[in-house]
C-alpha positions as CSV (number, residue, x, y, z in Angstrom):
1,M,-38.6,2.9,1.9
2,P,-37.9,4.8,-1.3
3,V,-35.6,3.3,-3.8
4,A,-34.4,4.3,-7.3
5,S,-32.3,2.3,-9.8
6,V,-30.2,4.4,-12.0
7,P,-28.3,3.2,-15.1
8,S,-24.6,3.6,-14.4
9,G,-22.9,2.5,-17.6
10,L,-21.6,-0.6,-19.3
11,C,-19.2,-3.2,-17.9
12,P,-15.9,-2.7,-19.7
13,Q,-15.2,-6.4,-20.1
14,T,-18.6,-7.6,-21.2
15,G,-20.6,-4.5,-22.3
16,V,-23.4,-5.6,-20.0
17,P,-25.4,-2.7,-18.6
18,T,-24.9,-1.9,-14.9
19,G,-26.9,0.1,-12.4
20,L,-26.7,1.9,-9.1
21,Q,-29.4,1.4,-6.5
22,I,-30.1,4.4,-4.3
23,V,-32.1,3.7,-1.0
24,G,-33.4,6.4,1.3
25,K,-35.0,6.7,4.6
26,T,-38.8,6.0,5.0
27,F,-40.9,8.8,3.5
28,D,-37.8,10.7,2.2
29,D,-38.5,10.2,-1.4
30,M,-37.2,13.6,-2.5
31,S,-33.7,12.8,-1.2
32,V,-33.7,9.7,-3.4
33,F,-34.9,11.6,-6.4
34,R,-32.3,14.4,-5.9
35,A,-29.5,11.8,-5.5
36,A,-30.6,10.0,-8.7
37,A,-30.9,13.2,-10.7
38,A,-27.5,14.4,-9.5
39,Y,-25.9,11.0,-10.4
40,E,-27.4,11.1,-13.9
41,R,-26.1,14.6,-14.5
42,A,-22.6,13.7,-13.3
43,R,-22.5,10.4,-15.2
44,P,-24.5,10.7,-18.5
45,W,-25.0,7.4,-20.2
46,T,-27.6,8.0,-22.9
47,D,-25.0,8.0,-25.7
48,R,-24.0,4.4,-25.0
49,R,-25.7,1.2,-26.1
50,P,-24.9,-2.4,-25.0
51,P,-23.5,-4.8,-27.6
52,I,-25.8,-7.1,-29.5
53,G,-24.6,-10.5,-30.6
54,G,-21.0,-10.2,-29.5
55,E,-20.3,-6.7,-30.8
56,Q,-18.2,-4.2,-28.9
57,P,-20.0,-1.5,-26.9
58,T,-20.4,1.7,-29.1
59,A,-21.3,5.3,-28.7
60,V,-24.6,6.3,-30.3
61,R,-24.3,8.8,-33.1
62,A,-26.9,11.5,-33.4
């Protein structure tokens, strides 16, 4: 059974990272990969970092 775990953002109250688990039918790996890729395109998260030591979540500056 193919499975992918995709980062989905940060909890607004705690800043803890959250994730989405996508599960597919047996031997249908490509559907799982496509769903994960589509979710990552629709909900980008790479500009966010979880807080460290009680800090508030922040956006990453390039």
